[in-house]
C-alpha atoms as a printed R data frame, in Angstrom:
    type eleno elety resid chain resno        x        y      z
1   ATOM     1    CA   MET     A     1 -133.108 -117.114 18.139
2   ATOM     2    CA   ARG     A     2 -134.263 -116.378 21.780
3   ATOM     3    CA   THR     A     3 -134.127 -112.370 22.635
4   ATOM     4    CA   LEU     A     4 -133.105 -112.025 25.914
5   ATOM     5    CA   THR     A     5 -134.506 -109.175 27.571
6   ATOM     6    CA   GLY     A     6 -134.085 -107.816 30.780
7   ATOM     7    CA   LYS     A     7 -137.412 -106.185 32.003
8   ATOM     8    CA   GLU     A     8 -138.797 -109.098 33.531
9   ATOM     9    CA   LEU     A     9 -135.816 -109.862 35.937
10  ATOM    10    CA   ALA     A    10 -135.055 -106.267 36.468
11  ATOM    11    CA   ALA     A    11 -139.082 -106.207 37.660
12  ATOM    12    CA   ALA     A    12 -138.400 -109.277 39.784
13  ATOM    13    CA   ILE     A    13 -135.385 -107.901 41.319
14  ATOM    14    CA   ARG     A    14 -136.797 -104.654 42.212
15  ATOM    15    CA   ALA     A    15 -139.832 -106.399 44.170
16  ATOM    16    CA   GLN     A    16 -137.424 -108.341 46.326
17  ATOM    17    CA   THR     A    17 -135.103 -105.026 46.932
18  ATOM    18    CA   GLU     A    18 -138.568 -103.013 47.890
19  ATOM    19    CA   ALA     A    19 -139.583 -105.899 50.067
20  ATOM    20    CA   GLU     A    20 -135.869 -105.973 51.855
21  ATOM    21    CA   ALA     A    21 -135.635 -102.092 52.004
22  ATOM    22    CA   ALA     A    22 -138.999 -102.142 54.107
23  ATOM    23    CA   ALA     A    23 -138.058 -104.783 56.300
24  ATOM    24    CA   GLY     A    24 -135.174 -102.778 58.305
25  ATOM    25    CA   PRO     A    25 -133.701  -98.922 58.130
26  ATOM    26    CA   GLN     A    26 -134.395  -97.263 55.113
27  ATOM    27    CA   PRO     A    27 -131.486  -97.793 52.720
28  ATOM    28    CA   ARG     A    28 -129.436  -94.633 51.978
29  ATOM    29    CA   LEU     A    29 -127.137  -94.530 48.423
30  ATOM    30    CA   ALA     A    30 -124.856  -91.944 47.613
31  ATOM    31    CA   VAL     A    31 -123.426  -91.273 44.296
32  ATOM    32    CA   VAL     A    32 -120.661  -89.259 43.519
33  ATOM    33    CA   VAL     A    33 -120.577  -87.078 40.507
34  ATOM    34    CA   ALA     A    34 -117.704  -85.192 38.851
35  ATOM    35    CA   THR     A    35 -118.828  -84.661 35.177
36  ATOM    36    CA   ALA     A    36 -120.343  -82.771 32.877
37  ATOM    37    CA   ASP     A    37 -121.464  -85.879 30.355
38  ATOM    38    CA   GLU     A    38 -125.477  -86.283 29.406
39  ATOM    39    CA   ALA     A    39 -124.674  -89.980 29.160
40  ATOM    40    CA   SER     A    40 -124.043  -90.514 32.837
41  ATOM    41    CA   LEU     A    41 -125.994  -87.681 34.396
42  ATOM    42    CA   TRP     A    42 -129.073  -89.585 32.471
43  ATOM    43    CA   TYR     A    43 -128.196  -92.577 34.331
44  ATOM    44    CA   VAL     A    44 -127.762  -91.291 37.394
45  ATOM    45    CA   ARG     A    45 -130.963  -89.939 37.307
46  ATOM    46    CA   SER     A    46 -132.216  -93.052 36.174
47  ATOM    47    CA   ILE     A    47 -130.601  -94.526 39.264
48  ATOM    48    CA   ALA     A    48 -132.001  -92.183 41.865
49  ATOM    49    CA   LYS     A    49 -135.648  -92.664 39.976
50  ATOM    50    CA   ALA     A    50 -135.373  -96.518 40.415
51  ATOM    51    CA   ALA     A    51 -134.441  -95.993 43.826
52  ATOM    52    CA   SER     A    52 -137.065  -94.045 45.259
53  ATOM    53    CA   GLY     A    53 -139.356  -96.507 43.563
54  ATOM    54    CA   VAL     A    54 -138.248  -99.228 45.490
55  ATOM    55    CA   GLY     A    55 -138.129  -97.621 48.843
56  ATOM    56    CA   ILE     A    56 -134.598  -96.273 48.955
57  ATOM    57    CA   ALA     A    57 -132.975  -92.853 49.408
58  ATOM    58    CA   CYS     A    58 -130.825  -91.791 47.218
59  ATOM    59    CA   ASP     A    59 -128.242  -88.406 47.185
60  ATOM    60    CA   VAL     A    60 -126.451  -87.423 44.310
61  ATOM    61    CA   VAL     A    61 -123.618  -85.462 45.299
62  ATOM    62    CA   ASP     A    62 -122.491  -83.720 42.192
63  ATOM    63    CA   LEU     A    63 -118.997  -82.130 42.385
64  ATOM    64    CA   GLY     A    64 -118.664  -80.545 39.107
65  ATOM    65    CA   PRO     A    65 -116.446  -81.398 36.481
66  ATOM    66    CA   GLU     A    66 -113.158  -79.404 37.647
67  ATOM    67    CA   ALA     A    67 -113.585  -81.288 40.667
68  ATOM    68    CA   ALA     A    68 -109.800  -82.092 42.193
69  ATOM    69    CA   PRO     A    69 -108.996  -85.667 43.093
70  ATOM    70    CA   GLU     A    70 -107.808  -84.852 46.540
71  ATOM    71    CA   ARG     A    71 -111.724  -83.309 46.809
72  ATOM    72    CA   ILE     A    72 -113.576  -86.663 45.042
73  ATOM    73    CA   ASP     A    73 -111.500  -88.541 47.529
74  ATOM    74    CA   ASP     A    74 -112.379  -86.616 50.676
75  ATOM    75    CA   THR     A    75 -116.128  -86.652 49.492
76  ATOM    76    CA   LEU     A    76 -115.912  -90.838 49.675
77  ATOM    77    CA   ALA     A    77 -114.307  -91.174 52.898
78  ATOM    78    CA   LYS     A    78 -116.517  -88.734 54.356
79  ATOM    79    CA   LEU     A    79 -119.788  -90.700 53.089
80  ATOM    80    CA   SER     A    80 -117.938  -94.039 53.987
81  ATOM    81    CA   ALA     A    81 -117.759  -93.014 57.371
82  ATOM    82    CA   ASP     A    82 -121.448  -91.764 57.753
83  ATOM    83    CA   ALA     A    83 -123.502  -94.142 59.480
84  ATOM    84    CA   ASN     A    84 -126.441  -92.880 57.755
85  ATOM    85    CA   VAL     A    85 -125.267  -93.777 54.317
86  ATOM    86    CA   HIS     A    86 -125.143  -97.548 53.520
87  ATOM    87    CA   GLY     A    87 -123.975  -97.314 49.548
88  ATOM    88    CA   VAL     A    88 -121.832  -95.408 47.804
89  ATOM    89    CA   MET     A    89 -120.713  -95.307 44.085
90  ATOM    90    CA   LEU     A    90 -118.563  -93.471 41.936
91  ATOM    91    CA   GLN     A    91 -119.690  -92.286 38.658
92  ATOM    92    CA   THR     A    92 -117.859  -91.679 35.815
93  ATOM    93    CA   PRO     A    93 -116.174  -90.601 33.844
94  ATOM    94    CA   LEU     A    94 -113.852  -88.236 36.158
95  ATOM    95    CA   PRO     A    95 -112.084  -85.127 35.443
96  ATOM    96    CA   ALA     A    96 -108.623  -85.299 33.504
97  ATOM    97    CA   GLY     A    97 -105.801  -86.799 36.060
98  ATOM    98    CA   ALA     A    98 -108.556  -88.526 38.434
99  ATOM    99    CA   SER     A    99 -108.284  -92.262 39.040
100 ATOM   100    CA   ALA     A   100 -111.546  -94.016 39.425
101 ATOM   101    CA   GLN     A   101 -109.286  -97.138 40.805
102 ATOM   102    CA   ARG     A   102 -107.260  -94.956 42.902
103 ATOM   103    CA   LEU     A   103 -110.556  -93.152 44.121
104 ATOM   104    CA   ALA     A   104 -112.308  -95.928 44.697
105 ATOM   105    CA   ALA     A   105 -110.197  -97.105 47.162
106 ATOM   106    CA   ALA     A   106 -111.714  -94.682 49.714
107 ATOM   107    CA   ILE     A   107 -114.932  -96.467 49.534
108 ATOM   108    CA   ASP     A   108 -115.663  -99.100 52.494
109 ATOM   109    CA   PRO     A   109 -115.674 -102.226 51.093
110 ATOM   110    CA   ARG     A   110 -119.314 -102.668 53.052
111 ATOM   111    CA   LYS     A   111 -120.598  -99.858 51.358
112 ATOM   112    CA   ASP     A   112 -118.763 -100.514 47.599
113 ATOM   113    CA   VAL     A   113 -122.124 -101.604 46.158
114 ATOM   114    CA   ASP     A   114 -120.820 -101.392 42.476
115 ATOM   115    CA   GLY     A   115 -117.633 -103.277 43.381
116 ATOM   116    CA   ALA     A   116 -115.239 -100.679 42.718
117 ATOM   117    CA   ASN     A   117 -112.708 -100.449 45.589
118 ATOM   118    CA   PRO     A   118 -109.978 -103.204 44.675
119 ATOM   119    CA   LEU     A   119 -110.146 -104.795 47.771
120 ATOM   120    CA   SER     A   120 -114.268 -105.709 46.894
121 ATOM   121    CA   LEU     A   121 -112.256 -106.929 43.467
122 ATOM   122    CA   GLY     A   122 -109.327 -108.979 44.892
123 ATOM   123    CA   ARG     A   123 -112.344 -110.705 46.940
124 ATOM   124    CA   LEU     A   124 -114.424 -111.591 44.565
125 ATOM   125    CA   ALA     A   125 -111.149 -112.767 42.568
126 ATOM   126    CA   ALA     A   126 -110.733 -115.168 45.782
127 ATOM   127    CA   GLY     A   127 -114.303 -116.706 45.748
128 ATOM   128    CA   LEU     A   128 -115.055 -114.238 49.341
129 ATOM   129    CA   PRO     A   129 -118.393 -112.551 49.884
130 ATOM   130    CA   ALA     A   130 -118.107 -108.951 48.250
131 ATOM   131    CA   PHE     A   131 -120.326 -106.949 46.486
132 ATOM   132    CA   ALA     A   132 -119.763 -107.657 42.528
133 ATOM   133    CA   PRO     A   133 -119.535 -104.569 39.688
134 ATOM   134    CA   ALA     A   134 -123.503 -104.330 39.155
135 ATOM   135    CA   THR     A   135 -123.087 -104.894 35.400
136 ATOM   136    CA   ALA     A   136 -120.686 -108.006 36.116
137 ATOM   137    CA   ALA     A   137 -123.348 -109.274 38.097
138 ATOM   138    CA   ALA     A   138 -126.364 -108.561 35.670
139 ATOM   139    CA   VAL     A   139 -124.828 -110.834 32.985
140 ATOM   140    CA   LEU     A   140 -124.548 -113.949 35.299
141 ATOM   141    CA   ALA     A   141 -127.989 -112.965 36.770
142 ATOM   142    CA   LEU     A   142 -129.624 -112.688 33.064
143 ATOM   143    CA   LEU     A   143 -128.063 -115.859 32.097
144 ATOM   144    CA   ASP     A   144 -129.661 -117.682 34.983
145 ATOM   145    CA   HIS     A   145 -132.586 -116.643 34.658
146 ATOM   146    CA   TYR     A   146 -132.723 -117.901 30.804
147 ATOM   147    CA   GLU     A   147 -131.215 -121.047 32.668
148 ATOM   148    CA   VAL     A   148 -128.098 -120.831 30.450
149 ATOM   149    CA   GLU     A   149 -125.999 -123.788 31.740
150 ATOM   150    CA   LEU     A   150 -122.363 -122.675 32.485
151 ATOM   151    CA   GLN     A   151 -120.607 -125.770 34.248
152 ATOM   152    CA   GLY     A   152 -118.650 -126.806 31.494
153 ATOM   153    CA   ARG     A   153 -119.060 -124.573 28.920
154 ATOM   154    CA   ARG     A   154 -116.674 -122.677 27.075
155 ATOM   155    CA   ALA     A   155 -117.255 -118.990 27.472
156 ATOM   156    CA   VAL     A   156 -115.259 -115.763 26.474
157 ATOM   157    CA   VAL     A   157 -115.258 -112.422 27.581
158 ATOM   158    CA   VAL     A   158 -114.419 -109.345 25.128
159 ATOM   159    CA   GLY     A   159 -112.981 -106.662 27.314
160 ATOM   160    CA   ARG     A   160 -110.904 -106.722 30.296
161 ATOM   161    CA   SER     A   161 -111.840 -104.175 32.324
162 ATOM   162    CA   THR     A   162 -112.406 -103.933 36.069
163 ATOM   163    CA   VAL     A   163 -116.320 -103.032 35.626
164 ATOM   164    CA   VAL     A   164 -117.188 -105.506 33.782
165 ATOM   165    CA   GLY     A   165 -114.320 -108.183 31.512
166 ATOM   166    CA   LYS     A   166 -112.312 -108.931 34.590
167 ATOM   167    CA   PRO     A   167 -114.885 -109.537 37.582
168 ATOM   168    CA   LEU     A   168 -117.048 -111.365 35.081
169 ATOM   169    CA   ALA     A   169 -114.410 -113.746 34.190
170 ATOM   170    CA   HIS     A   170 -114.234 -114.546 37.449
171 ATOM   171    CA   LEU     A   171 -117.813 -115.168 38.354
172 ATOM   172    CA   LEU     A   172 -118.327 -117.306 35.380
173 ATOM   173    CA   LEU     A   173 -115.082 -119.363 36.610
174 ATOM   174    CA   ASP     A   174 -116.721 -119.851 40.086
175 ATOM   175    CA   ARG     A   175 -119.919 -121.228 38.090
176 ATOM   176    CA   HIS     A   176 -117.111 -123.812 36.658
177 ATOM   177    CA   ALA     A   177 -117.219 -122.212 32.726
178 ATOM   178    CA   THR     A   178 -114.059 -122.276 31.121
179 ATOM   179    CA   VAL     A   179 -113.168 -118.800 30.641
180 ATOM   180    CA   THR     A   180 -111.055 -116.664 27.591
181 ATOM   181    CA   VAL     A   181 -110.872 -113.051 28.221
182 ATOM   182    CA   CYS     A   182 -110.130 -111.220 24.968
183 ATOM   183    CA   HIS     A   183 -109.197 -107.562 24.582
184 ATOM   184    CA   SER     A   184 -107.732 -104.841 22.127
185 ATOM   185    CA   ARG     A   185 -104.453 -106.715 21.497
186 ATOM   186    CA   THR     A   186 -106.243 -110.349 20.554
187 ATOM   187    CA   ARG     A   187 -105.055 -111.601 17.210
188 ATOM   188    CA   ASP     A   188 -107.735 -112.862 14.957
189 ATOM   189    CA   LEU     A   189 -110.517 -111.747 17.525
190 ATOM   190    CA   ALA     A   190 -113.316 -113.998 15.421
191 ATOM   191    CA   SER     A   191 -111.151 -117.054 15.800
192 ATOM   192    CA   VAL     A   192 -111.340 -117.288 19.400
193 ATOM   193    CA   THR     A   193 -115.120 -115.802 19.868
194 ATOM   194    CA   SER     A   194 -116.345 -118.183 17.717
195 ATOM   195    CA   THR     A   195 -115.328 -121.155 19.860
196 ATOM   196    CA   ALA     A   196 -117.693 -119.584 22.781
197 ATOM   197    CA   GLU     A   197 -120.761 -121.206 23.729
198 ATOM   198    CA   VAL     A   198 -121.338 -118.045 25.670
199 ATOM   199    CA   LEU     A   199 -119.998 -115.073 24.438
200 ATOM   200    CA   VAL     A   200 -120.010 -111.585 26.307
201 ATOM   201    CA   ALA     A   201 -119.226 -108.593 24.252
202 ATOM   202    CA   ALA     A   202 -117.996 -105.800 26.904
203 ATOM   203    CA   VAL     A   203 -115.777 -103.058 24.905
204 ATOM   204    CA   GLY     A   204 -117.889 -100.312 24.039
205 ATOM   205    CA   ARG     A   205 -117.271 -100.230 20.372
206 ATOM   206    CA   PRO     A   206 -119.900 -100.227 17.993
207 ATOM   207    CA   ALA     A   207 -120.775 -103.487 15.815
208 ATOM   208    CA   LEU     A   208 -117.520 -105.148 17.129
209 ATOM   209    CA   ILE     A   209 -119.030 -108.247 17.145
210 ATOM   210    CA   GLY     A   210 -120.459 -109.578 13.332
211 ATOM   211    CA   ALA     A   211 -122.041 -112.870 12.490
212 ATOM   212    CA   GLY     A   212 -118.232 -113.921 11.718
213 ATOM   213    CA   HIS     A   213 -117.301 -113.642 15.451
214 ATOM   214    CA   VAL     A   214 -119.966 -115.974 16.381
215 ATOM   215    CA   ALA     A   215 -120.734 -119.883 16.508
216 ATOM   216    CA   PRO     A   216 -123.902 -121.203 15.408
217 ATOM   217    CA   GLY     A   217 -126.593 -121.243 18.826
218 ATOM   218    CA   ALA     A   218 -124.034 -119.424 20.609
219 ATOM   219    CA   VAL     A   219 -125.787 -117.270 23.473
220 ATOM   220    CA   VAL     A   220 -124.753 -113.675 23.092
221 ATOM   221    CA   ILE     A   221 -124.423 -110.754 25.718
222 ATOM   222    CA   ASP     A   222 -124.350 -107.726 24.922
223 ATOM   223    CA   VAL     A   223 -123.006 -105.041 27.657
224 ATOM   224    CA   GLY     A   224 -122.001 -102.302 24.765
225 ATOM   225    CA   THR     A   225 -123.607  -99.158 25.398
226 ATOM   226    CA   ASN     A   226 -122.819  -96.648 22.548
227 ATOM   227    CA   PRO     A   227 -124.871  -93.308 21.854
228 ATOM   228    CA   THR     A   228 -126.237  -92.758 18.435
229 ATOM   229    CA   ASP     A   229 -126.282  -89.107 16.828
230 ATOM   230    CA   ASP     A   230 -129.821  -89.626 17.036
231 ATOM   231    CA   GLY     A   231 -129.918  -89.894 20.857
232 ATOM   232    CA   GLY     A   232 -130.392  -93.927 20.763
233 ATOM   233    CA   LEU     A   233 -128.068  -96.530 22.208
234 ATOM   234    CA   ILE     A   234 -126.851  -99.369 20.393
235 ATOM   235    CA   GLY     A   235 -124.392 -102.458 21.628
236 ATOM   236    CA   ASP     A   236 -121.158 -104.013 20.699
237 ATOM   237    CA   VAL     A   237 -123.465 -106.931 18.672
238 ATOM   238    CA   ASP     A   238 -124.330 -106.230 15.085
239 ATOM   239    CA   PHE     A   239 -127.613 -107.502 16.441
240 ATOM   240    CA   GLY     A   240 -129.328 -107.825 13.229
241 ATOM   241    CA   ALA     A   241 -126.401 -109.993 11.476
242 ATOM   242    CA   VAL     A   242 -125.886 -111.730 14.909
243 ATOM   243    CA   ALA     A   243 -129.610 -112.794 15.237
244 ATOM   244    CA   GLU     A   244 -129.082 -114.859 12.042
245 ATOM   245    CA   VAL     A   245 -126.637 -117.147 13.820
246 ATOM   246    CA   ALA     A   246 -126.837 -116.829 17.671
247 ATOM   247    CA   GLY     A   247 -129.237 -119.406 19.397
248 ATOM   248    CA   ALA     A   248 -130.121 -116.170 22.055
249 ATOM   249    CA   LEU     A   249 -128.675 -112.359 22.133
250 ATOM   250    CA   THR     A   250 -129.848 -109.582 24.468
251 ATOM   251    CA   PRO     A   251 -131.277 -106.442 22.864
252 ATOM   252    CA   VAL     A   252 -129.366 -103.037 23.674
253 ATOM   253    CA   PRO     A   253 -131.264 -101.277 24.956
254 ATOM   254    CA   GLY     A   254 -133.563 -103.432 27.145
255 ATOM   255    CA   GLY     A   255 -131.023 -106.283 27.989
256 ATOM   256    CA   VAL     A   256 -128.507 -106.050 30.344
257 ATOM   257    CA   GLY     A   257 -129.128 -102.438 31.230
258 ATOM   258    CA   PRO     A   258 -131.883 -102.530 33.430
259 ATOM   259    CA   VAL     A   259 -130.741 -105.421 35.592
260 ATOM   260    CA   THR     A   260 -127.902 -103.568 36.130
261 ATOM   261    CA   THR     A   261 -129.398 -100.500 37.596
262 ATOM   262    CA   ALA     A   262 -132.007 -103.291 39.465
263 ATOM   263    CA   LEU     A   263 -128.897 -104.919 41.067
264 ATOM   264    CA   LEU     A   264 -127.209 -102.104 42.113
265 ATOM   265    CA   LEU     A   265 -130.160 -101.171 44.477
266 ATOM   266    CA   ARG     A   266 -130.367 -104.420 45.866
267 ATOM   267    CA   HIS     A   267 -126.643 -104.261 47.059
268 ATOM   268    CA   THR     A   268 -127.770 -101.264 48.735
269 ATOM   269    CA   ALA     A   269 -130.469 -102.954 50.414
270 ATOM   270    CA   ARG     A   270 -128.530 -105.460 51.572
271 ATOM   271    CA   ALA     A   271 -125.826 -103.390 52.763
272 ATOM   272    CA   ALA     A   272 -128.376 -101.654 54.701
273 ATOM   273    CA   ASN     A   273 -128.850 -104.962 56.664
274 ATOM   274    CA   LEU     A   274 -124.992 -106.278 56.940
275 ATOM   275    CA   PRO     A   275 -124.477 -106.710 60.652
């Protein structure tokens, strides 16, 4: 079995991004935060650190976990209108009563580097130019990096979020895969997932995918990032069990995650150079 790590690909993307960032005005990413969730704050800090490493300025706009939806909306609108800001991202989770989809509509699609605005998602579904959600794009980038053929193959995506599942289904369709999307109400999940030549787990439920869910030799991409009691991370796939069946499998951590951050920054550099 091949272990599909993201370290090498992420490094290559960062090198390309650094060159693009140096070729024009310094790109600037603004990350709006309204949470006290430590895992989210750790991710935001990692984005800021990675940004500085490739020549991108990163402003973390922390509104606090009690921020009203109206204040978040106003902040996103102001950042979208700021000519010195090239990328805008809204970090989740959000305070109670705040809708990520509704608030993301305030982000200018040209600056929507994490593909959260419904307009960006609509353009993606229609096959028009748009920034795809970075995690969904990272899955496709990993498959390409490891030269996994998609045309004509059966792909199953477990999860239907607008962050990964739905946009990834469209990206796979654009590559001529035959795509099935599963979710919490799918009956007999294993009977569907075991037909996949390419299986993506993106639910956020530890060890949801076991050996019985996977066809022999399948390529399995684990998007799950579930915190453990000892401060670690595990995915949606039971790595040890599935490794005995799959032909290739991404680890957690170290698989999709590093590529996601690298692509978010590449989107920012490219947004800075839009005409």
